[in-house]
C-alpha positions as protocol buffer text, in pm:
chain_id: "A"
residue {
  index: 1
  type: UNK
  ca { x: 525 y: -997 z: 887 }
}
residue {
  index: 2
  type: UNK
  ca { x: 424 y: -818 z: 535 }
}
residue {
  index: 3
  type: UNK
  ca { x: 606 y: -883 z: 253 }
}
residue {
  index: 4
  type: UNK
  ca { x: 635 y: -721 z: -109 }
}
residue {
  index: 5
  type: UNK
  ca { x: 715 y: -830 z: -446 }
}
residue {
  index: 6
  type: UNK
  ca { x: 1066 y: -825 z: -495 }
}
residue {
  index: 7
  type: UNK
  ca { x: 975 y: -710 z: -868 }
}
residue {
  index: 8
  type: UNK
  ca { x: 1001 y: -342 z: -731 }
}
residue {
  index: 9
  type: UNK
  ca { x: 1381 y: -411 z: -549 }
}
residue {
  index: 10
  type: UNK
  ca { x: 1469 y: -532 z: -869 }
}
residue {
  index: 11
  type: UNK
  ca { x: 1370 y: -215 z: -1055 }
}
residue {
  index: 12
  type: UNK
  ca { x: 1510 y: -32 z: -824 }
}
residue {
  index: 13
  type: UNK
  ca { x: 1881 y: -113 z: -772 }
}
residue {
  index: 14
  type: UNK
  ca { x: 1865 y: -116 z: -1195 }
}
residue {
  index: 15
  type: UNK
  ca { x: 1859 y: 219 z: -1166 }
}
residue {
  index: 16
  type: UNK
  ca { x: 2197 y: 257 z: -917 }
}
residue {
  index: 17
  type: UNK
  ca { x: 2546 y: 214 z: -1107 }
}
residue {
  index: 18
  type: UNK
  ca { x: 2662 y: -178 z: -1044 }
}
residue {
  index: 19
  type: UNK
  ca { x: 2882 y: -88 z: -729 }
}
residue {
  index: 20
  type: UNK
  ca { x: 2612 y: 126 z: -572 }
}
residue {
  index: 21
  type: UNK
  ca { x: 2380 y: -155 z: -608 }
}
residue {
  index: 22
  type: UNK
  ca { x: 2577 y: -428 z: -484 }
}
residue {
  index: 23
  type: UNK
  ca { x: 2670 y: -209 z: -179 }
}
residue {
  index: 24
  type: UNK
  ca { x: 2290 y: -187 z: -125 }
}
residue {
  index: 25
  type: UNK
  ca { x: 2176 y: -506 z: -123 }
}
residue {
  index: 26
  type: UNK
  ca { x: 2515 y: -611 z: 90 }
}
residue {
  index: 27
  type: UNK
  ca { x: 2396 y: -348 z: 324 }
}
residue {
  index: 28
  type: UNK
  ca { x: 2015 y: -424 z: 307 }
}
residue {
  index: 29
  type: UNK
  ca { x: 2110 y: -835 z: 342 }
}
residue {
  index: 30
  type: UNK
  ca { x: 1898 y: -920 z: -11 }
}
residue {
  index: 31
  type: UNK
  ca { x: 2056 y: -1177 z: -209 }
}
residue {
  index: 32
  type: UNK
  ca { x: 2043 y: -1020 z: -562 }
}
residue {
  index: 33
  type: UNK
  ca { x: 1946 y: -1404 z: -694 }
}
residue {
  index: 34
  type: UNK
  ca { x: 1607 y: -1382 z: -494 }
}
residue {
  index: 35
  type: UNK
  ca { x: 1541 y: -1107 z: -728 }
}
residue {
  index: 36
  type: UNK
  ca { x: 1498 y: -1293 z: -1029 }
}
residue {
  index: 37
  type: UNK
  ca { x: 1127 y: -1385 z: -963 }
}
residue {
  index: 38
  type: UNK
  ca { x: 879 y: -1179 z: -920 }
}
residue {
  index: 39
  type: UNK
  ca { x: 684 y: -1410 z: -721 }
}
residue {
  index: 40
  type: UNK
  ca { x: 973 y: -1404 z: -469 }
}
residue {
  index: 41
  type: UNK
  ca { x: 849 y: -1189 z: -185 }
}
residue {
  index: 42
  type: UNK
  ca { x: 1094 y: -939 z: 72 }
}
residue {
  index: 43
  type: UNK
  ca { x: 954 y: -839 z: 409 }
}
residue {
  index: 44
  type: UNK
  ca { x: 827 y: -459 z: 361 }
}
residue {
  index: 45
  type: UNK
  ca { x: 1112 y: -357 z: 620 }
}
residue {
  index: 46
  type: UNK
  ca { x: 1358 y: -547 z: 417 }
}
residue {
  index: 47
  type: UNK
  ca { x: 1206 y: -303 z: 59 }
}
residue {
  index: 48
  type: UNK
  ca { x: 1145 y: 23 z: 320 }
}
residue {
  index: 49
  type: UNK
  ca { x: 1576 y: -6 z: 389 }
}
residue {
  index: 50
  type: UNK
  ca { x: 1676 y: -64 z: 43 }
}
residue {
  index: 51
  type: UNK
  ca { x: 1534 y: 280 z: -102 }
}
residue {
  index: 52
  type: UNK
  ca { x: 1639 y: 422 z: 203 }
}
residue {
  index: 53
  type: UNK
  ca { x: 2012 y: 331 z: 102 }
}
residue {
  index: 54
  type: UNK
  ca { x: 1949 y: 383 z: -262 }
}
residue {
  index: 55
  type: UNK
  ca { x: 1847 y: 737 z: -141 }
}
residue {
  index: 56
  type: UNK
  ca { x: 2166 y: 809 z: -3 }
}
residue {
  index: 57
  type: UNK
  ca { x: 2349 y: 796 z: -301 }
}
residue {
  index: 58
  type: UNK
  ca { x: 2130 y: 1019 z: -473 }
}
residue {
  index: 59
  type: UNK
  ca { x: 2044 y: 1326 z: -221 }
}
residue {
  index: 60
  type: UNK
  ca { x: 1928 y: 1573 z: -200 }
}
residue {
  index: 61
  type: UNK
  ca { x: 1804 y: 1526 z: -557 }
}
residue {
  index: 62
  type: UNK
  ca { x: 1660 y: 1172 z: -508 }
}
residue {
  index: 63
  type: UNK
  ca { x: 1488 y: 1054 z: -847 }
}
residue {
  index: 64
  type: UNK
  ca { x: 1585 y: 700 z: -838 }
}
residue {
  index: 65
  type: UNK
  ca { x: 1233 y: 543 z: -721 }
}
residue {
  index: 66
  type: UNK
  ca { x: 1039 y: 771 z: -975 }
}
residue {
  index: 67
  type: UNK
  ca { x: 1299 y: 618 z: -1281 }
}
residue {
  index: 68
  type: UNK
  ca { x: 1168 y: 266 z: -1097 }
}
residue {
  index: 69
  type: UNK
  ca { x: 810 y: 361 z: -1169 }
}
residue {
  index: 70
  type: UNK
  ca { x: 869 y: 505 z: -1505 }
}
residue {
  index: 71
  type: UNK
  ca { x: 994 y: 198 z: -1594 }
}
residue {
  index: 72
  type: UNK
  ca { x: 703 y: -46 z: -1486 }
}
residue {
  index: 73
  type: UNK
  ca { x: 514 y: -213 z: -1789 }
}
residue {
  index: 74
  type: UNK
  ca { x: 179 y: -410 z: -1795 }
}
residue {
  index: 75
  type: UNK
  ca { x: 363 y: -748 z: -1913 }
}
residue {
  index: 76
  type: UNK
  ca { x: 569 y: -720 z: -1587 }
}
residue {
  index: 77
  type: UNK
  ca { x: 287 y: -777 z: -1372 }
}
residue {
  index: 78
  type: UNK
  ca { x: 166 y: -1096 z: -1519 }
}
residue {
  index: 79
  type: UNK
  ca { x: -214 y: -1130 z: -1522 }
}
residue {
  index: 80
  type: UNK
  ca { x: -302 y: -828 z: -1275 }
}
residue {
  index: 81
  type: UNK
  ca { x: -82 y: -599 z: -1532 }
}
residue {
  index: 82
  type: UNK
  ca { x: -271 y: -782 z: -1850 }
}
residue {
  index: 83
  type: UNK
  ca { x: -618 y: -729 z: -1638 }
}
residue {
  index: 84
  type: UNK
  ca { x: -545 y: -297 z: -1651 }
}
residue {
  index: 85
  type: UNK
  ca { x: -423 y: -332 z: -1967 }
}
residue {
  index: 86
  type: UNK
  ca { x: -710 y: -529 z: -2148 }
}
residue {
  index: 87
  type: UNK
  ca { x: -953 y: -330 z: -1959 }
}
residue {
  index: 88
  type: UNK
  ca { x: -1205 y: -115 z: -2221 }
}
residue {
  index: 89
  type: UNK
  ca { x: -1150 y: 203 z: -2041 }
}
residue {
  index: 90
  type: UNK
  ca { x: -956 y: 330 z: -1718 }
}
residue {
  index: 91
  type: UNK
  ca { x: -1221 y: 336 z: -1499 }
}
residue {
  index: 92
  type: UNK
  ca { x: -1301 y: -44 z: -1577 }
}
residue {
  index: 93
  type: UNK
  ca { x: -885 y: -122 z: -1484 }
}
residue {
  index: 94
  type: UNK
  ca { x: -1007 y: 5 z: -1165 }
}
residue {
  index: 95
  type: UNK
  ca { x: -1269 y: -239 z: -1080 }
}
residue {
  index: 96
  type: UNK
  ca { x: -1128 y: -432 z: -787 }
}
residue {
  index: 97
  type: UNK
  ca { x: -763 y: -306 z: -825 }
}
residue {
  index: 98
  type: UNK
  ca { x: -704 y: -220 z: -462 }
}
residue {
  index: 99
  type: UNK
  ca { x: -730 y: -603 z: -445 }
}
residue {
  index: 100
  type: UNK
  ca { x: -565 y: -741 z: -677 }
}
residue {
  index: 101
  type: UNK
  ca { x: -286 y: -533 z: -600 }
}
residue {
  index: 102
  type: UNK
  ca { x: -215 y: -678 z: -336 }
}
residue {
  index: 103
  type: UNK
  ca { x: -61 y: -1010 z: -482 }
}
residue {
  index: 104
  type: UNK
  ca { x: 220 y: -790 z: -555 }
}
residue {
  index: 105
  type: UNK
  ca { x: 220 y: -488 z: -225 }
}
residue {
  index: 106
  type: UNK
  ca { x: -8 y: -633 z: 74 }
}
residue {
  index: 107
  type: UNK
  ca { x: 135 y: -345 z: 247 }
}
residue {
  index: 108
  type: UNK
  ca { x: -49 y: -100 z: 64 }
}
residue {
  index: 109
  type: UNK
  ca { x: -414 y: -35 z: 107 }
}
residue {
  index: 110
  type: UNK
  ca { x: -640 y: 99 z: -193 }
}
residue {
  index: 111
  type: UNK
  ca { x: -939 y: 254 z: -253 }
}
residue {
  index: 112
  type: UNK
  ca { x: -1102 y: 443 z: -578 }
}
residue {
  index: 113
  type: UNK
  ca { x: -1346 y: 749 z: -486 }
}
residue {
  index: 114
  type: UNK
  ca { x: -1535 y: 985 z: -759 }
}
residue {
  index: 115
  type: UNK
  ca { x: -1550 y: 1320 z: -567 }
}
residue {
  index: 116
  type: UNK
  ca { x: -1752 y: 1546 z: -786 }
}
residue {
  index: 117
  type: UNK
  ca { x: -1575 y: 1633 z: -1148 }
}
residue {
  index: 118
  type: UNK
  ca { x: -1285 y: 1450 z: -995 }
}
residue {
  index: 119
  type: UNK
  ca { x: -1181 y: 1058 z: -954 }
}
residue {
  index: 120
  type: UNK
  ca { x: -909 y: 991 z: -665 }
}
residue {
  index: 121
  type: UNK
  ca { x: -668 y: 744 z: -646 }
}
residue {
  index: 122
  type: UNK
  ca { x: -583 y: 681 z: -255 }
}
residue {
  index: 123
  type: UNK
  ca { x: -374 y: 490 z: -3 }
}
residue {
  index: 124
  type: UNK
  ca { x: -515 y: 499 z: 296 }
}
residue {
  index: 125
  type: UNK
  ca { x: -215 y: 316 z: 445 }
}
residue {
  index: 126
  type: UNK
  ca { x: -41 y: 518 z: 701 }
}
residue {
  index: 127
  type: UNK
  ca { x: 355 y: 572 z: 660 }
}
residue {
  index: 128
  type: UNK
  ca { x: 552 y: 514 z: 866 }
}
residue {
  index: 129
  type: UNK
  ca { x: 825 y: 771 z: 998 }
}
residue {
  index: 130
  type: UNK
  ca { x: 1132 y: 720 z: 779 }
}
residue {
  index: 131
  type: UNK
  ca { x: 1286 y: 820 z: 444 }
}
residue {
  index: 132
  type: UNK
  ca { x: 1250 y: 463 z: 273 }
}
residue {
  index: 133
  type: UNK
  ca { x: 909 y: 408 z: 379 }
}
residue {
  index: 134
  type: UNK
  ca { x: 810 y: 745 z: 192 }
}
residue {
  index: 135
  type: UNK
  ca { x: 980 y: 694 z: -73 }
}
residue {
  index: 136
  type: UNK
  ca { x: 851 y: 348 z: -131 }
}
residue {
  index: 137
  type: UNK
  ca { x: 515 y: 492 z: -94 }
}
residue {
  index: 138
  type: UNK
  ca { x: 570 y: 777 z: -414 }
}
residue {
  index: 139
  type: UNK
  ca { x: 673 y: 498 z: -581 }
}
residue {
  index: 140
  type: UNK
  ca { x: 387 y: 323 z: -532 }
}
residue {
  index: 141
  type: UNK
  ca { x: 149 y: 595 z: -664 }
}
residue {
  index: 142
  type: UNK
  ca { x: 452 y: 632 z: -994 }
}
residue {
  index: 143
  type: UNK
  ca { x: 400 y: 240 z: -1090 }
}
residue {
  index: 144
  type: UNK
  ca { x: 36 y: 294 z: -1106 }
}
residue {
  index: 145
  type: UNK
  ca { x: 40 y: 609 z: -1315 }
}
residue {
  index: 146
  type: UNK
  ca { x: 308 y: 457 z: -1516 }
}
residue {
  index: 147
  type: UNK
  ca { x: 85 y: 123 z: -1555 }
}
residue {
  index: 148
  type: UNK
  ca { x: -239 y: 328 z: -1672 }
}
residue {
  index: 149
  type: UNK
  ca { x: 26 y: 499 z: -1927 }
}
residue {
  index: 150
  type: UNK
  ca { x: 79 y: 174 z: -2097 }
}
residue {
  index: 151
  type: UNK
  ca { x: -249 y: 113 z: -2085 }
}
residue {
  index: 152
  type: UNK
  ca { x: -433 y: 442 z: -2183 }
}
residue {
  index: 153
  type: UNK
  ca { x: -155 y: 620 z: -2336 }
}
residue {
  index: 154
  type: UNK
  ca { x: 149 y: 823 z: -2252 }
}
residue {
  index: 155
  type: UNK
  ca { x: -132 y: 1122 z: -2294 }
}
residue {
  index: 156
  type: UNK
  ca { x: -261 y: 1041 z: -1951 }
}
residue {
  index: 157
  type: UNK
  ca { x: -162 y: 1255 z: -1722 }
}
residue {
  index: 158
  type: UNK
  ca { x: -331 y: 1311 z: -1358 }
}
residue {
  index: 159
  type: UNK
  ca { x: -482 y: 1667 z: -1254 }
}
residue {
  index: 160
  type: UNK
  ca { x: -274 y: 1640 z: -982 }
}
residue {
  index: 161
  type: UNK
  ca { x: -65 y: 1387 z: -692 }
}
residue {
  index: 162
  type: UNK
  ca { x: -87 y: 1419 z: -299 }
}
residue {
  index: 163
  type: UNK
  ca { x: 140 y: 1272 z: -4 }
}
residue {
  index: 164
  type: UNK
  ca { x: 85 y: 1306 z: 344 }
}
residue {
  index: 165
  type: UNK
  ca { x: 408 y: 1305 z: 402 }
}
residue {
  index: 166
  type: UNK
  ca { x: 674 y: 1600 z: 402 }
}
residue {
  index: 167
  type: UNK
  ca { x: 937 y: 1612 z: 118 }
}
residue {
  index: 168
  type: UNK
  ca { x: 1209 y: 1370 z: 161 }
}
residue {
  index: 169
  type: UNK
  ca { x: 1437 y: 1527 z: -162 }
}
residue {
  index: 170
  type: UNK
  ca { x: 1354 y: 1776 z: -447 }
}
residue {
  index: 171
  type: UNK
  ca { x: 986 y: 1762 z: -561 }
}
residue {
  index: 172
  type: UNK
  ca { x: 1099 y: 1794 z: -923 }
}
residue {
  index: 173
  type: UNK
  ca { x: 1141 y: 1454 z: -1006 }
}
residue {
  index: 174
  type: UNK
  ca { x: 813 y: 1364 z: -889 }
}
residue {
  index: 175
  type: UNK
  ca { x: 693 y: 1701 z: -1102 }
}
residue {
  index: 176
  type: UNK
  ca { x: 842 y: 1539 z: -1388 }
}
residue {
  index: 177
  type: UNK
  ca { x: 740 y: 1163 z: -1345 }
}
residue {
  index: 178
  type: UNK
  ca { x: 333 y: 1267 z: -1243 }
}
residue {
  index: 179
  type: UNK
  ca { x: 385 y: 1565 z: -1520 }
}
residue {
  index: 180
  type: UNK
  ca { x: 145 y: 1790 z: -1282 }
}
residue {
  index: 181
  type: UNK
  ca { x: 192 y: 1949 z: -934 }
}
residue {
  index: 182
  type: UNK
  ca { x: 282 y: 1736 z: -661 }
}
residue {
  index: 183
  type: UNK
  ca { x: 217 y: 1866 z: -308 }
}
residue {
  index: 184
  type: UNK
  ca { x: 330 y: 1739 z: 46 }
}
residue {
  index: 185
  type: UNK
  ca { x: 177 y: 1710 z: 378 }
}
residue {
  index: 186
  type: UNK
  ca { x: -245 y: 1603 z: 273 }
}
residue {
  index: 187
  type: UNK
  ca { x: -442 y: 1436 z: 448 }
}
residue {
  index: 188
  type: UNK
  ca { x: -429 y: 1150 z: 243 }
}
residue {
  index: 189
  type: UNK
  ca { x: -180 y: 1006 z: -50 }
}
residue {
  index: 190
  type: UNK
  ca { x: -431 y: 1033 z: -368 }
}
residue {
  index: 191
  type: UNK
  ca { x: -342 y: 1029 z: -739 }
}
residue {
  index: 192
  type: UNK
  ca { x: -618 y: 1292 z: -814 }
}
residue {
  index: 193
  type: UNK
  ca { x: -807 y: 1265 z: -1153 }
}
residue {
  index: 194
  type: UNK
  ca { x: -994 y: 1432 z: -1402 }
}
residue {
  index: 195
  type: UNK
  ca { x: -1351 y: 1164 z: -1471 }
}
residue {
  index: 196
  type: UNK
  ca { x: -1317 y: 1244 z: -1847 }
}
residue {
  index: 197
  type: UNK
  ca { x: -977 y: 1086 z: -1853 }
}
residue {
  index: 198
  type: UNK
  ca { x: -1045 y: 762 z: -1666 }
}
residue {
  index: 199
  type: UNK
  ca { x: -1377 y: 730 z: -1921 }
}
residue {
  index: 200
  type: UNK
  ca { x: -1118 y: 719 z: -2216 }
}
residue {
  index: 201
  type: UNK
  ca { x: -1097 y: 419 z: -2397 }
}
residue {
  index: 202
  type: UNK
  ca { x: -777 y: 214 z: -2314 }
}
residue {
  index: 203
  type: UNK
  ca { x: -540 y: 134 z: -2625 }
}
residue {
  index: 204
  type: UNK
  ca { x: -596 y: -247 z: -2637 }
}
residue {
  index: 205
  type: UNK
  ca { x: -865 y: -263 z: -2439 }
}
residue {
  index: 206
  type: UNK
  ca { x: -1115 y: -596 z: -2525 }
}
residue {
  index: 207
  type: UNK
  ca { x: -1392 y: -649 z: -2328 }
}
residue {
  index: 208
  type: UNK
  ca { x: -1395 y: -1029 z: -2402 }
}
residue {
  index: 209
  type: UNK
  ca { x: -1041 y: -1062 z: -2265 }
}
residue {
  index: 210
  type: UNK
  ca { x: -1081 y: -811 z: -2007 }
}
residue {
  index: 211
  type: UNK
  ca { x: -1351 y: -1053 z: -1909 }
}
residue {
  index: 212
  type: UNK
  ca { x: -1148 y: -1344 z: -1908 }
}
residue {
  index: 213
  type: UNK
  ca { x: -836 y: -1228 z: -1736 }
}
residue {
  index: 214
  type: UNK
  ca { x: -1078 y: -1081 z: -1448 }
}
residue {
  index: 215
  type: UNK
  ca { x: -1194 y: -1401 z: -1368 }
}
residue {
  index: 216
  type: UNK
  ca { x: -865 y: -1564 z: -1397 }
}
residue {
  index: 217
  type: UNK
  ca { x: -736 y: -1300 z: -1119 }
}
residue {
  index: 218
  type: UNK
  ca { x: -1063 y: -1407 z: -897 }
}
residue {
  index: 219
  type: UNK
  ca { x: -958 y: -1786 z: -921 }
}
residue {
  index: 220
  type: UNK
  ca { x: -635 y: -1647 z: -825 }
}
residue {
  index: 221
  type: UNK
  ca { x: -710 y: -1478 z: -498 }
}
residue {
  index: 222
  type: UNK
  ca { x: -977 y: -1776 z: -465 }
}
residue {
  index: 223
  type: UNK
  ca { x: -652 y: -2002 z: -397 }
}
residue {
  index: 224
  type: UNK
  ca { x: -448 y: -1781 z: -199 }
}
residue {
  index: 225
  type: UNK
  ca { x: -685 y: -1584 z: -9 }
}
residue {
  index: 226
  type: UNK
  ca { x: -787 y: -1872 z: 257 }
}
residue {
  index: 227
  type: UNK
  ca { x: -479 y: -1873 z: 362 }
}
residue {
  index: 228
  type: UNK
  ca { x: -497 y: -1509 z: 494 }
}
residue {
  index: 229
  type: UNK
  ca { x: -846 y: -1443 z: 518 }
}
residue {
  index: 230
  type: UNK
  ca { x: -775 y: -1327 z: 869 }
}
residue {
  index: 231
  type: UNK
  ca { x: -526 y: -1105 z: 785 }
}
residue {
  index: 232
  type: UNK
  ca { x: -712 y: -970 z: 553 }
}
residue {
  index: 233
  type: UNK
  ca { x: -944 y: -828 z: 798 }
}
residue {
  index: 234
  type: UNK
  ca { x: -714 y: -737 z: 1026 }
}
residue {
  index: 235
  type: UNK
  ca { x: -544 y: -527 z: 733 }
}
residue {
  index: 236
  type: UNK
  ca { x: -928 y: -362 z: 671 }
}
residue {
  index: 237
  type: UNK
  ca { x: -990 y: -315 z: 1018 }
}
residue {
  index: 238
  type: UNK
  ca { x: -697 y: -136 z: 1100 }
}
residue {
  index: 239
  type: UNK
  ca { x: -706 y: 108 z: 783 }
}
residue {
  index: 240
  type: UNK
  ca { x: -1060 y: 235 z: 914 }
}
residue {
  index: 241
  type: UNK
  ca { x: -1015 y: 213 z: 1301 }
}
residue {
  index: 242
  type: UNK
  ca { x: -982 y: 617 z: 1298 }
}
residue {
  index: 243
  type: UNK
  ca { x: -1327 y: 652 z: 1170 }
}
residue {
  index: 244
  type: UNK
  ca { x: -1473 y: 385 z: 1412 }
}
residue {
  index: 245
  type: UNK
  ca { x: -1452 y: 15 z: 1386 }
}
residue {
  index: 246
  type: UNK
  ca { x: -1574 y: -79 z: 1085 }
}
residue {
  index: 247
  type: UNK
  ca { x: -1859 y: -359 z: 1040 }
}
residue {
  index: 248
  type: UNK
  ca { x: -1899 y: -688 z: 947 }
}
residue {
  index: 249
  type: UNK
  ca { x: -2055 y: -642 z: 653 }
}
residue {
  index: 250
  type: UNK
  ca { x: -1900 y: -387 z: 521 }
}
residue {
  index: 251
  type: UNK
  ca { x: -1549 y: -558 z: 561 }
}
residue {
  index: 252
  type: UNK
  ca { x: -1699 y: -888 z: 381 }
}
residue {
  index: 253
  type: UNK
  ca { x: -1815 y: -656 z: 114 }
}
residue {
  index: 254
  type: UNK
  ca { x: -1497 y: -530 z: 84 }
}
residue {
  index: 255
  type: UNK
  ca { x: -1345 y: -852 z: 35 }
}
residue {
  index: 256
  type: UNK
  ca { x: -1655 y: -993 z: -206 }
}
residue {
  index: 257
  type: UNK
  ca { x: -1829 y: -1195 z: 20 }
}
residue {
  index: 258
  type: UNK
  ca { x: -2124 y: -1226 z: 232 }
}
residue {
  index: 259
  type: UNK
  ca { x: -2068 y: -1159 z: 594 }
}
residue {
  index: 260
  type: UNK
  ca { x: -2185 y: -1501 z: 703 }
}
residue {
  index: 261
  type: UNK
  ca { x: -1931 y: -1682 z: 488 }
}
residue {
  index: 262
  type: UNK
  ca { x: -1652 y: -1447 z: 638 }
}
residue {
  index: 263
  type: UNK
  ca { x: -1812 y: -1513 z: 1008 }
}
residue {
  index: 264
  type: UNK
  ca { x: -1756 y: -1907 z: 868 }
}
residue {
  index: 265
  type: UNK
  ca { x: -1411 y: -1851 z: 773 }
}
residue {
  index: 266
  type: UNK
  ca { x: -1309 y: -1708 z: 1053 }
}
residue {
  index: 267
  type: UNK
  ca { x: -1455 y: -1904 z: 1261 }
}
residue {
  index: 268
  type: UNK
  ca { x: -1301 y: -2214 z: 1086 }
}
residue {
  index: 269
  type: UNK
  ca { x: -931 y: -2037 z: 1161 }
}
residue {
  index: 270
  type: UNK
  ca { x: -1024 y: -2022 z: 1522 }
}
residue {
  index: 271
  type: UNK
  ca { x: -1115 y: -1618 z: 1532 }
}
residue {
  index: 272
  type: UNK
  ca { x: -1428 y: -1432 z: 1588 }
}
residue {
  index: 273
  type: UNK
  ca { x: -1488 y: -1096 z: 1417 }
}
residue {
  index: 274
  type: UNK
  ca { x: -1422 y: -931 z: 1801 }
}
residue {
  index: 275
  type: UNK
  ca { x: -1081 y: -1076 z: 1789 }
}
residue {
  index: 276
  type: UNK
  ca { x: -1010 y: -952 z: 1540 }
}
residue {
  index: 277
  type: UNK
  ca { x: -1137 y: -628 z: 1627 }
}
residue {
  index: 278
  type: UNK
  ca { x: -878 y: -635 z: 1921 }
}
residue {
  index: 279
  type: UNK
  ca { x: -577 y: -711 z: 1739 }
}
residue {
  index: 280
  type: UNK
  ca { x: -601 y: -471 z: 1439 }
}
residue {
  index: 281
  type: UNK
  ca { x: -662 y: -236 z: 1733 }
}
residue {
  index: 282
  type: UNK
  ca { x: -344 y: -369 z: 1938 }
}
residue {
  index: 283
  type: UNK
  ca { x: -89 y: -356 z: 1642 }
}
residue {
  index: 284
  type: UNK
  ca { x: -239 y: -16 z: 1548 }
}
residue {
  index: 285
  type: UNK
  ca { x: -159 y: 81 z: 1885 }
}
residue {
  index: 286
  type: UNK
  ca { x: 165 y: -18 z: 1949 }
}
residue {
  index: 287
  type: UNK
  ca { x: 321 y: 104 z: 1600 }
}
residue {
  index: 288
  type: UNK
  ca { x: 196 y: 450 z: 1684 }
}
residue {
  index: 289
  type: UNK
  ca { x: 268 y: 420 z: 2025 }
}
residue {
  index: 290
  type: UNK
  ca { x: 632 y: 242 z: 1971 }
}
residue {
  index: 291
  type: UNK
  ca { x: 725 y: 442 z: 1619 }
}
residue {
  index: 292
  type: UNK
  ca { x: 569 y: 771 z: 1587 }
}
residue {
  index: 293
  type: UNK
  ca { x: 518 y: 1159 z: 1748 }
}
residue {
  index: 294
  type: UNK
  ca { x: 152 y: 1127 z: 1761 }
}
residue {
  index: 295
  type: UNK
  ca { x: 29 y: 1218 z: 2124 }
}
residue {
  index: 296
  type: UNK
  ca { x: -172 y: 928 z: 2311 }
}
residue {
  index: 297
  type: UNK
  ca { x: -451 y: 1100 z: 2266 }
}
residue {
  index: 298
  type: UNK
  ca { x: -446 y: 1084 z: 1882 }
}
residue {
  index: 299
  type: UNK
  ca { x: -326 y: 742 z: 1914 }
}
residue {
  index: 300
  type: UNK
  ca { x: -653 y: 682 z: 2098 }
}
residue {
  index: 301
  type: UNK
  ca { x: -879 y: 859 z: 1864 }
}
residue {
  index: 302
  type: UNK
  ca { x: -674 y: 665 z: 1540 }
}
residue {
  index: 303
  type: UNK
  ca { x: -747 y: 362 z: 1648 }
}
residue {
  index: 304
  type: UNK
  ca { x: -1102 y: 380 z: 1739 }
}
residue {
  index: 305
  type: UNK
  ca { x: -1113 y: 435 z: 2128 }
}
residue {
  index: 306
  type: UNK
  ca { x: -1361 y: 746 z: 2254 }
}
residue {
  index: 307
  type: UNK
  ca { x: -1217 y: 799 z: 2568 }
}
residue {
  index: 308
  type: UNK
  ca { x: -852 y: 803 z: 2659 }
}
residue {
  index: 309
  type: UNK
  ca { x: -900 y: 572 z: 2953 }
}
residue {
  index: 310
  type: UNK
  ca { x: -1061 y: 301 z: 2793 }
}
residue {
  index: 311
  type: UNK
  ca { x: -739 y: 354 z: 2548 }
}
residue {
  index: 312
  type: UNK
  ca { x: -508 y: 271 z: 2830 }
}
residue {
  index: 313
  type: UNK
  ca { x: -713 y: -6 z: 3002 }
}
residue {
  index: 314
  type: UNK
  ca { x: -625 y: -221 z: 2631 }
}
residue {
  index: 315
  type: UNK
  ca { x: -287 y: -92 z: 2542 }
}
residue {
  index: 316
  type: UNK
  ca { x: -177 y: -181 z: 2914 }
}
residue {
  index: 317
  type: UNK
  ca { x: -400 y: -544 z: 2837 }
}
residue {
  index: 318
  type: UNK
  ca { x: -198 y: -566 z: 2502 }
}
residue {
  index: 319
  type: UNK
  ca { x: 149 y: -496 z: 2614 }
}
residue {
  index: 320
  type: UNK
  ca { x: 188 y: -511 z: 3015 }
}
residue {
  index: 321
  type: UNK
  ca { x: 261 y: -155 z: 3017 }
}
residue {
  index: 322
  type: UNK
  ca { x: 86 y: 198 z: 3037 }
}
residue {
  index: 323
  type: UNK
  ca { x: 147 y: 405 z: 2655 }
}
residue {
  index: 324
  type: UNK
  ca { x: 346 y: 639 z: 2827 }
}
residue {
  index: 325
  type: UNK
  ca { x: 593 y: 359 z: 2966 }
}
residue {
  index: 326
  type: UNK
  ca { x: 560 y: 157 z: 2694 }
}
residue {
  index: 327
  type: UNK
  ca { x: 683 y: 484 z: 2482 }
}
residue {
  index: 328
  type: UNK
  ca { x: 962 y: 611 z: 2738 }
}
residue {
  index: 329
  type: UNK
  ca { x: 1124 y: 273 z: 2638 }
}
residue {
  index: 330
  type: UNK
  ca { x: 1243 y: 423 z: 2307 }
}
residue {
  index: 331
  type: UNK
  ca { x: 1236 y: 305 z: 1996 }
}
residue {
  index: 332
  type: UNK
  ca { x: 1166 y: -60 z: 1873 }
}
residue {
  index: 333
  type: UNK
  ca { x: 1106 y: -294 z: 1652 }
}
residue {
  index: 334
  type: UNK
  ca { x: 833 y: -232 z: 1440 }
}
residue {
  index: 335
  type: UNK
  ca { x: 521 y: -426 z: 1656 }
}
residue {
  index: 336
  type: UNK
  ca { x: 291 y: -409 z: 1359 }
}
residue {
  index: 337
  type: UNK
  ca { x: 221 y: -676 z: 1093 }
}
residue {
  index: 338
  type: UNK
  ca { x: -36 y: -476 z: 868 }
}
């Protein structure tokens, strides 16, 4: 079960009237006391349901999620937030942020890419086809912009922002928060920035403090990752499958270790890399067949199969059913954990 920090839920219900917040928490099944400590975690499906429930009170101009994002400050994210704020420049704030962010959000998969005169901060995680997940996805990118403004200055604005999903409500609250054009139906979720903007000095950036905090973050990762290194590998594989099965060396590099070290750690947990490739394919396939309208040809491609027949055989091994039979049985609880 993938979970996210309760901080996001606490900040979201703070944007609603007391009676609305209480009804939403009761409907979703979240005890308010759970939200007092950001170290507490909430299943991501429950988190999405909360966002969907809060959105019903605001339709059609849904804006609570952008108000939630705008309320975020670096200090609320502990060492992670302070690492962002103390970095000498915004670009330095991005360094290893894709991994550090997973201490609060194991669901999304972020990455930075330079594209000519632009810098792209992307979320490669496919968004489930429900409004709560889409709003949460928008809030996640909105939170990054709020934290970067906290570090770099309120005048920081992206060049544009894009989402793969279609709009859930009025786009104006998003444009008001991001202060740039916002589009939907794109190929990838991304915040696109000018290169010169990400190279601007942060307001209170300090190289020595940043170095200290980065080492502290690495220590935190070293103490928390051993218990979930196999899940990290599955997640990395799952989010690369549409481009083919990633090499062990590439996954190890992303996790900050050598390929032999990764193999040894997986072996200690009773796994091989190939077994986790199979697990990633299984989870993605069950989710896409059971919960989306993608054609079976598309699902085969998105799970890294070059032939439909190979995908069908693998799917029957995973589920005991053909993909068509499995889909025909109707909606089901999410099969994927990644």
